Backbone as numpy.savetxt, mean C-alpha at the origin, in Angstrom:
# Nx Ny Nz CAx CAy CAz Cx Cy Cz
25.98 -6.96 5.68 25.40 -5.75 5.92 26.06 -4.46 6.03
25.92 -3.59 4.92 26.19 -2.38 4.64 25.86 -1.69 6.26
27.37 -0.41 6.79 27.73 0.07 7.80 26.25 0.41 8.12
26.11 1.37 7.67 24.54 2.17 7.63 23.27 1.29 7.54
23.17 0.08 6.93 21.82 -0.76 7.63 22.39 -1.20 8.59
23.50 -1.62 8.53 23.56 -2.27 10.44 23.61 -1.03 11.45
24.00 0.00 11.04 23.41 0.79 12.39 22.48 1.24 12.24
21.45 1.40 11.11 19.94 1.59 11.73 19.47 0.47 12.09
19.45 -0.69 11.48 19.32 -1.82 12.27 19.51 -1.90 13.73
20.51 -1.49 14.57 21.61 -1.40 15.52 20.35 -0.49 15.94
20.15 0.57 15.76 19.42 1.64 16.70 17.74 1.30 16.63
16.93 0.59 15.67 15.90 -0.26 15.29 15.50 -0.99 17.02
16.62 -1.80 17.22 16.61 -2.80 17.63 16.59 -2.19 19.28
17.30 -1.08 19.38 17.64 -0.49 20.57 16.30 0.21 21.18
15.57 0.32 20.36 14.68 1.68 20.75 12.51 0.74 20.58
13.41 0.04 20.49 12.21 -1.59 20.33 11.14 -1.53 21.79
10.12 -1.76 21.48 8.90 -2.16 22.82 8.91 -2.98 23.00
9.08 -4.07 24.15 8.16 -5.34 23.71 6.73 -5.27 23.88
6.14 -4.19 24.79 4.62 -4.75 25.20 3.93 -4.14 23.67
4.43 -3.34 23.15 4.10 -2.43 21.89 4.34 -3.79 20.81
5.45 -4.28 20.72 5.60 -5.82 19.48 4.51 -6.37 19.96
4.01 -6.70 21.06 3.33 -7.72 21.33 2.05 -7.27 20.69
1.59 -6.13 21.01 0.65 -5.17 20.29 0.20 -5.54 18.91
1.27 -4.99 17.70 2.09 -5.27 17.00 1.39 -6.65 15.91
2.07 -7.25 16.57 2.09 -8.73 16.46 0.53 -9.40 16.17
-0.26 -9.10 17.03 -1.89 -9.12 17.50 -2.97 -8.34 15.96
-2.27 -6.86 15.97 -2.82 -6.07 15.21 -2.51 -6.24 13.89
-1.30 -6.76 13.02 -0.82 -7.24 11.83 -1.23 -8.04 11.85
-2.08 -9.33 12.39 -2.49 -11.01 11.95 -1.35 -11.59 11.78
0.06 -11.59 12.94 1.09 -12.52 12.61 0.64 -14.01 13.06
-0.71 -14.29 13.27 -0.44 -16.04 14.24 -0.32 -16.80 12.68
-0.57 -17.93 13.29 -0.64 -19.28 11.74 -1.84 -18.76 11.42
-1.73 -19.06 9.60 -2.64 -18.85 8.71 -3.24 -17.37 8.60
-2.93 -16.38 9.12 -3.15 -14.87 9.12 -2.13 -14.48 7.92
-2.76 -13.18 7.46 -2.15 -12.95 6.15 -1.09 -12.01 6.55
-0.13 -12.11 8.23 1.05 -11.43 8.55 1.69 -12.76 8.78
1.40 -13.92 8.73 1.80 -15.01 9.79 3.36 -15.14 9.61
4.02 -14.90 11.03 5.62 -15.03 10.70 6.26 -13.67 11.30
5.30 -12.57 11.00 6.15 -11.65 10.91 6.62 -11.03 12.64
7.64 -10.24 12.41 8.09 -10.35 13.98 8.70 -8.88 13.60
8.03 -7.85 15.14 7.51 -6.74 15.42 8.69 -6.49 16.25
9.06 -4.97 16.14 10.41 -4.15 17.62 9.04 -3.85 18.49
8.06 -3.07 17.87 7.37 -2.25 18.63 7.74 -0.92 18.86
7.89 -0.33 17.71 7.98 0.89 17.27 7.33 1.93 16.73
6.76 3.06 16.95 6.12 4.40 16.64 6.46 4.55 15.12
5.72 4.91 14.20 5.87 4.67 13.28 6.74 6.34 12.97
6.63 7.39 13.65 6.81 8.48 13.61 8.04 8.53 14.34
8.51 7.24 14.97 10.13 7.44 15.10 11.36 6.69 14.66
10.69 6.06 13.57 10.83 5.26 12.19 11.41 6.39 11.35
10.46 7.04 10.92 10.49 8.41 10.41 11.99 9.50 10.56
11.60 9.54 11.31 12.78 10.74 12.24 13.99 9.91 11.59
14.16 8.40 12.66 15.32 8.08 12.08 15.94 8.26 10.89
15.21 7.95 9.82 15.19 8.18 7.90 16.07 9.51 8.04
15.18 10.50 8.37 15.96 12.01 8.60 17.01 12.53 9.01
17.76 11.23 9.87 19.18 11.32 10.18 19.96 10.75 9.36
19.74 9.58 8.32 20.55 9.40 7.78 20.58 9.80 5.87
21.35 10.50 6.11 20.67 11.56 5.15 22.00 10.87 3.84
22.89 9.86 4.23 23.82 9.64 3.67 23.27 8.10 2.77
22.60 7.64 3.63 22.28 6.13 2.99 21.58 6.29 1.44
22.24 4.99 0.95 21.80 4.79 -0.14 21.13 3.54 -0.88
20.53 3.72 -1.61 19.89 2.65 -2.80 19.95 1.14 -1.90
21.18 1.06 -1.96 21.80 -0.51 -1.48 21.68 -0.14 -0.27
21.58 0.28 0.67 21.97 0.24 2.18 20.08 -0.13 2.05
18.94 0.98 1.72 17.68 0.57 2.20 17.49 -1.07 1.76
17.86 -1.26 0.26 17.27 -2.76 -0.12 18.40 -3.88 0.93
19.35 -3.92 1.51 19.68 -4.54 2.51 18.57 -4.57 3.67
18.30 -3.52 4.31 17.73 -3.10 5.05 15.91 -3.86 5.08
15.21 -3.79 3.41 14.12 -4.85 3.61 13.94 -5.77 3.78
15.21 -6.33 3.87 15.42 -7.81 3.61 15.47 -8.64 5.38
15.29 -8.01 6.13 15.30 -7.99 7.37 14.31 -8.88 7.90
14.30 -9.26 9.00 13.19 -10.30 9.71 12.02 -8.93 10.41
12.51 -7.97 10.40 11.78 -7.18 11.34 11.34 -6.50 10.77
9.82 -6.51 10.83 8.79 -5.35 9.61 9.16 -3.79 9.98
9.47 -3.67 11.71 10.09 -2.15 11.25 11.14 -1.68 10.37
12.15 -2.44 10.43 13.03 -2.32 9.85 13.03 -2.26 7.83
12.55 -3.17 7.89 10.99 -3.23 6.62 10.76 -2.27 6.22
9.48 -1.74 7.14 9.27 -0.09 6.75 10.25 0.90 6.32
10.95 0.72 8.03 12.15 2.38 7.34 12.55 2.18 5.63
13.24 0.85 5.69 13.76 0.77 4.57 12.76 1.61 3.46
11.36 0.77 3.09 10.63 1.36 2.28 10.58 3.21 2.72
10.33 3.91 3.73 10.99 5.69 4.15 12.41 5.62 3.08
12.92 4.92 3.47 14.27 5.34 3.06 14.13 5.47 1.18
13.88 4.32 0.60 13.28 3.99 -0.92 12.87 5.06 -1.25
11.68 5.84 -0.82 10.78 6.97 -1.11 11.39 7.68 -0.81
11.84 8.54 -0.24 13.37 9.88 0.09 14.03 9.41 -1.50
14.84 8.35 -1.27 15.12 8.31 -2.51 14.93 8.69 -3.57
13.91 8.26 -3.84 13.31 8.18 -5.52 12.85 9.34 -5.89
12.28 10.46 -4.55 11.97 11.66 -4.85 13.06 12.59 -5.05
14.38 12.02 -4.73 15.62 13.13 -5.01 16.23 12.52 -6.33
16.01 11.17 -6.98 16.58 10.48 -7.98 16.26 11.32 -9.78
17.70 11.00 -10.31 17.21 11.63 -11.71 16.45 10.76 -12.38
15.56 10.27 -13.29 15.24 9.40 -14.14 15.26 8.14 -14.18
16.88 8.02 -14.34 18.02 6.92 -14.40 17.56 5.85 -12.94
18.00 7.19 -11.56 17.65 6.30 -10.82 16.47 5.87 -10.18
15.12 7.05 -10.79 14.11 6.58 -10.43 13.77 5.07 -11.24
14.09 4.65 -11.67 13.59 3.75 -13.02 14.49 2.48 -12.01
15.88 2.69 -11.84 16.03 1.09 -11.13 15.41 1.11 -9.67
15.16 2.31 -8.78 14.16 2.27 -7.61 12.86 0.97 -8.09
12.37 2.25 -9.13 11.00 1.18 -9.12 10.81 -0.27 -9.64
12.10 -0.24 -10.34 12.84 -1.89 -10.86 12.98 -2.74 -9.41
13.70 -2.09 -8.59 14.05 -2.96 -7.74 13.01 -2.92 -5.94
12.04 -2.34 -6.64 10.98 -2.32 -5.88 10.24 -3.72 -6.12
10.04 -3.90 -7.10 9.13 -4.90 -7.44 9.23 -6.25 -7.68
10.87 -5.74 -7.59 11.96 -7.20 -7.75 12.22 -8.09 -6.03
11.31 -7.31 -5.53 11.83 -7.46 -3.37 10.05 -7.47 -2.93
9.52 -7.88 -3.50 7.99 -7.78 -3.44 7.76 -8.32 -2.23
8.71 -9.61 -2.35 8.35 -10.73 -1.35 8.53 -10.07 0.38
9.43 -9.17 0.43 9.77 -8.28 1.67 8.88 -7.12 2.21
7.39 -7.50 0.76 7.05 -5.64 1.17 5.24 -6.98 1.95
5.38 -6.92 2.30 4.23 -7.86 2.98 3.65 -7.81 3.84
3.28 -6.55 4.00 1.77 -6.45 5.03 1.00 -5.26 4.53
-0.26 -4.76 4.99 -0.41 -3.35 4.07 -0.31 -2.27 4.54
0.59 -2.15 5.70 0.99 -0.61 6.17 2.51 -1.16 5.15
3.33 -1.81 4.82 4.30 -1.57 3.92 4.02 -1.31 2.33
2.55 -1.98 1.93 2.41 -1.30 0.90 1.89 0.22 0.86
0.95 0.73 1.80 0.35 1.53 1.56 1.36 2.73 1.52
2.37 2.52 2.37 3.51 3.44 2.58 4.76 4.00 1.44
3.95 2.83 0.44 5.02 3.01 -0.68 4.72 2.91 -2.01
3.82 2.18 -2.07 3.28 1.93 -3.81 2.49 3.09 -4.48
2.16 3.98 -3.51 1.91 5.29 -4.57 2.84 6.13 -4.72
4.05 6.20 -3.98 5.07 6.88 -3.84 6.24 6.60 -4.98
6.22 5.29 -4.98 7.41 4.53 -6.16 6.20 4.11 -7.40
5.48 3.44 -7.05 5.09 2.43 -8.46 4.02 3.25 -9.20
3.11 4.29 -8.52 2.44 5.10 -9.40 3.06 6.16 -9.66
4.01 6.55 -9.27 4.84 7.89 -9.51 5.25 7.34 -10.76
5.85 6.42 -10.63 6.87 6.17 -11.80 6.27 6.04 -13.12
4.73 5.29 -13.02 3.91 4.80 -13.98 3.25 6.09 -14.77
3.25 6.78 -13.45 1.80 8.24 -14.36 2.28 8.68 -16.08
3.80 9.06 -16.00 3.66 9.00 -17.67 4.50 7.81 -18.45
4.24 6.72 -18.12 4.87 5.82 -18.95 2.97 5.16 -18.83
3.74 3.82 -19.51 2.73 2.24 -19.80 2.58 2.16 -18.77
1.13 1.68 -18.52 0.84 1.46 -17.13 0.04 -0.30 -17.07
0.63 -1.25 -17.87 -0.01 -1.93 -18.53 0.85 -3.02 -17.00
1.74 -2.76 -16.66 2.02 -4.16 -15.49 1.30 -3.82 -14.54
0.29 -2.49 -14.38 -0.63 -2.40 -12.80 -1.76 -4.17 -13.25
-2.21 -3.91 -14.46 -3.32 -5.48 -14.62 -2.52 -6.54 -14.60
-1.35 -6.59 -14.49 -0.22 -8.07 -14.43 -0.21 -8.11 -13.08
-0.26 -7.24 -11.97 0.07 -7.38 -10.66 -1.30 -7.32 -10.26
-2.77 -6.51 -10.67 -3.67 -7.02 -10.55 -4.50 -8.54 -10.56
-3.90 -9.29 -11.30 -4.03 -10.57 -11.49 -3.02 -11.50 -10.75
-2.14 -11.11 -10.23 -1.55 -12.02 -9.40 -2.25 -13.02 -7.96
-1.65 -13.70 -8.18 -1.62 -14.80 -7.05 -1.51 -14.15 -5.35
-0.40 -13.26 -5.53 0.33 -12.67 -4.69 -0.67 -11.04 -3.58
-1.32 -11.80 -2.64 -2.27 -10.62 -2.02 -1.68 -8.96 -2.14
-0.24 -9.69 -2.09 0.44 -7.90 -1.52 0.79 -7.16 -2.99
1.09 -7.77 -3.83 1.22 -7.37 -5.13 -0.15 -6.72 -5.76
-1.67 -7.62 -5.57 -2.60 -7.28 -5.97 -2.85 -5.82 -5.14
-2.47 -5.53 -3.69 -2.41 -4.49 -3.26 -1.82 -3.12 -3.93
-0.51 -3.52 -4.37 -0.09 -2.30 -4.45 -0.47 -2.56 -6.33
-1.37 -3.00 -6.69 -1.61 -2.20 -7.83 -2.59 -1.01 -7.53
-3.64 -1.89 -6.65 -5.16 -0.64 -6.58 -4.17 0.46 -5.99
-3.23 0.33 -4.79 -3.56 1.61 -3.94 -1.99 2.24 -4.91
-1.42 1.92 -5.69 -0.38 2.67 -6.83 -1.20 3.47 -7.60
-2.65 3.28 -7.98 -3.05 4.60 -8.66 -3.68 5.68 -8.01
-3.48 5.61 -6.63 -3.82 6.86 -5.95 -3.36 7.61 -6.39
-1.78 7.67 -6.60 -1.52 8.79 -7.57 -1.75 9.16 -8.35
-2.56 8.60 -9.36 -3.29 8.98 -10.52 -4.37 9.87 -10.29
-5.20 9.10 -9.33 -6.49 9.82 -8.64 -6.09 11.15 -8.10
-4.88 11.11 -7.67 -4.33 12.24 -7.36 -4.05 13.75 -8.24
-4.38 12.62 -9.29 -3.61 14.07 -10.42 -5.31 14.29 -11.17
-5.91 13.54 -10.70 -7.26 13.28 -11.29 -7.82 12.83 -12.71
-6.84 11.45 -12.90 -7.04 9.87 -13.37 -7.81 9.02 -13.03
-8.92 8.75 -13.85 -9.50 7.80 -12.81 -9.31 6.43 -12.96
-9.07 6.17 -14.46 -9.59 5.30 -15.22 -9.06 4.05 -15.03
-7.77 4.10 -14.82 -6.66 2.98 -14.04 -7.51 2.69 -13.13
-7.81 3.43 -11.83 -8.55 2.32 -10.59 -10.20 2.02 -10.82
-10.72 2.40 -11.69 -11.72 1.75 -12.11 -11.40 0.48 -12.49
-10.50 0.29 -13.50 -10.58 -1.25 -15.02 -10.22 -2.27 -13.47
-8.98 -1.77 -12.78 -8.51 -2.17 -11.63 -9.47 -2.78 -10.35
-10.13 -1.97 -10.27 -11.50 -2.17 -9.33 -12.16 -3.42 -9.98
-12.56 -3.36 -11.18 -13.74 -4.09 -11.66 -12.45 -5.76 -11.62
-11.58 -5.35 -12.12 -10.89 -6.67 -11.72 -10.54 -7.50 -10.48
-10.72 -6.67 -9.77 -11.03 -7.14 -8.43 -12.43 -7.19 -7.27
-13.26 -7.24 -8.17 -14.52 -7.35 -7.85 -14.91 -8.70 -7.11
-14.17 -9.75 -7.18 -14.83 -11.11 -6.78 -13.22 -11.45 -6.12
-12.53 -10.68 -5.89 -11.13 -11.03 -4.94 -11.46 -11.39 -3.33
-10.98 -12.41 -3.37 -11.48 -13.21 -2.06 -11.13 -12.93 -1.07
-9.79 -11.38 -0.73 -9.30 -11.23 0.67 -9.88 -10.07 0.90
-10.32 -9.97 2.23 -10.56 -8.75 3.14 -10.19 -7.38 2.73
-8.77 -7.62 2.60 -7.68 -6.40 2.32 -7.72 -5.83 0.87
-7.78 -6.63 0.16 -8.05 -6.06 -0.88 -10.00 -5.45 -1.09
-10.34 -5.82 -1.01 -12.02 -5.26 -0.57 -11.91 -3.91 0.03
-10.81 -4.08 1.08 -10.94 -2.57 2.03 -10.18 -1.65 0.94
-8.76 -2.04 0.23 -8.45 -0.85 -0.82 -8.98 -0.75 -1.77
-9.79 -1.66 -2.14 -10.92 -1.26 -3.23 -11.55 -0.16 -3.16
-12.20 -0.32 -2.12 -12.94 0.84 -1.47 -12.67 2.51 -1.08
-11.73 1.91 -0.46 -10.74 3.13 -0.11 -10.47 4.04 -1.57
-10.21 3.42 -3.00 -9.88 4.08 -4.09 -10.82 4.85 -4.31
-11.82 3.54 -4.62 -13.18 4.17 -4.60 -13.76 5.61 -4.59
-13.55 5.47 -3.11 -13.96 6.83 -2.26 -13.06 8.12 -2.31
-11.31 7.41 -2.51 -10.94 8.73 -3.21 -11.45 9.34 -4.19
-11.63 8.55 -5.37 -12.11 8.84 -6.50 -13.88 9.67 -6.16
-14.09 9.14 -5.57 -15.31 9.84 -5.49 -15.76 11.56 -5.06
-14.53 11.26 -3.96 -14.31 12.91 -3.30 -13.47 14.10 -4.56
-13.59 13.61 -5.50 -12.96 14.29 -6.52 -13.95 14.54 -7.77
-14.84 13.48 -7.75 -15.83 13.24 -8.81 -17.03 12.44 -8.12
-17.69 12.86 -8.08 -19.15 11.71 -7.65 -19.73 10.79 -8.40
-19.83 12.12 -9.44 -20.33 10.94 -10.75 -19.42 10.23 -11.21
-18.15 9.68 -11.12 -17.51 9.01 -11.50 -17.87 7.77 -10.84
-17.47 7.86 -9.48 -17.69 6.69 -8.65 -18.72 6.67 -8.89
-19.94 7.03 -8.51 -21.38 6.70 -8.62 -21.49 5.50 -10.40
-20.79 6.49 -10.91 -21.14 5.43 -12.81 -20.70 4.20 -12.46
-19.87 3.87 -11.73 -19.23 2.64 -11.35 -20.17 1.59 -10.48
-19.92 2.50 -9.33 -21.49 1.72 -8.35 -22.27 1.25 -8.93
-23.31 2.15 -10.02 -24.33 1.95 -9.96 -24.28 0.86 -10.88
-23.46 0.63 -11.51 -22.83 -0.89 -12.59 -22.59 -1.81 -11.46
-21.62 -1.85 -10.91 -21.36 -3.07 -9.68 -21.53 -2.97 -8.44
-22.72 -2.21 -7.65 -22.39 -2.43 -6.41 -23.59 -3.54 -5.92
-24.05 -4.23 -7.09 -24.94 -5.15 -6.37 -23.91 -6.47 -6.30
-23.47 -6.24 -7.02 -22.05 -7.22 -7.05 -20.85 -7.34 -5.97
-20.66 -6.36 -5.57 -19.87 -5.62 -4.89 -19.49 -6.80 -3.14
-18.46 -6.93 -2.78 -18.28 -7.47 -1.37 -18.79 -6.43 -0.47
-19.03 -6.59 0.32 -20.06 -5.87 1.33 -19.20 -4.87 1.98
-17.81 -5.05 2.41 -16.95 -4.20 2.91 -16.47 -3.44 1.92
-15.90 -3.83 0.77 -15.60 -2.54 -0.36 -16.97 -1.88 -0.61
-17.79 -1.66 -0.54 -19.14 -1.02 -0.77 -19.05 -0.45 0.18
-19.27 -1.01 1.27 -19.23 0.17 2.69 -18.05 1.12 2.75
-16.74 0.74 2.09 -15.42 1.70 2.22 -15.79 2.86 1.49
-16.45 2.55 0.13 -16.72 3.45 -1.14 -17.64 4.38 -0.88
-18.73 3.88 -0.08 -19.83 5.03 0.03 -19.99 5.41 1.41
-18.95 5.51 2.57 -18.63 5.96 3.70 -19.23 7.57 3.73
-18.24 8.26 2.98 -18.57 9.44 3.14 -19.93 9.90 2.12
-21.00 9.17 1.50 -22.05 9.02 1.02 -23.07 9.87 2.55
-24.62 10.72 1.95 -25.21 11.14 3.19 -26.42 9.92 3.27
-26.54 9.74 4.28 -26.63 8.79 4.80 -27.40 8.22 4.02
-28.51 8.49 3.93 -30.01 8.13 3.38 -29.08 7.29 2.02
-28.57 8.33 1.70 -28.32 7.92 -0.42 -26.80 6.44 0.28
-26.42 6.18 1.02 -25.33 5.11 1.57 -26.82 3.87 1.78
-27.99 4.01 2.50 -28.57 3.26 3.07 -28.93 2.53 1.90
-29.43 3.51 0.65 -29.94 2.73 -0.93 -29.17 1.90 -0.93
-27.88 2.40 -1.16 -26.79 1.36 -1.95 -26.94 0.16 -1.01
-26.52 0.07 0.25 -27.08 -0.90 1.26 -27.71 -1.50 1.51
-29.20 -1.23 0.86 -30.49 -2.26 0.85 -30.70 -2.92 -0.66
-29.86 -2.27 -2.08 -30.27 -2.54 -2.89 -31.66 -1.52 -3.79
-31.73 -0.32 -3.22 -32.80 0.30 -3.49 -32.98 1.12 -4.92
-31.15 1.33 -5.49 -30.55 2.11 -6.31 -31.13 2.23 -8.09
-32.17 1.03 -8.02 -33.08 0.89 -9.68 -34.16 1.04 -9.02
């Protein structure tokens, strides 16, 4: 391990909190058969990880990638914070390298907070002015986290008022078996609606009867109560 990666890991271990770690193990579903099975936590709040990242201004892409392979969840999250910072400062060639490295290391981006802290900032940002067809490949993946990356990455496009990719991937995921995908799709549809309610409702009117309940609830969370209940009770037609 590089000197910087080793130093960051030592700092993380030193500030870990066993009581918080035990809580995190439960919160992030690390038991046998759960989505985060086998993950190991140190028990560190996110603000402390972000503060640590700010101090390591000379950390490189190689340092971050080494840290990303740690068994400790917080080390992997810190590595992703480093990669996001490096991506923001990189030239076009550097951005391409980080994007490719990110997708090559998805096996370590294996929980929802890891995806949600990096997919839009790296994958979405990188693909904004490029061919986005790889998102559809990720959306069809057997891997839960690759599928979540696909839909969360479109949040970057949503922020630029481009909704087509979000709607296309949401349609692919209508019958996904995973609750974490239902929540992510519903969240992204809600974000579309925050910017264009007619666009979101156009999608909902076509698909709401087939949508998983959790996906629908997340999508209509900010609707007026009567309107929300109409969707939940199937009264839109």
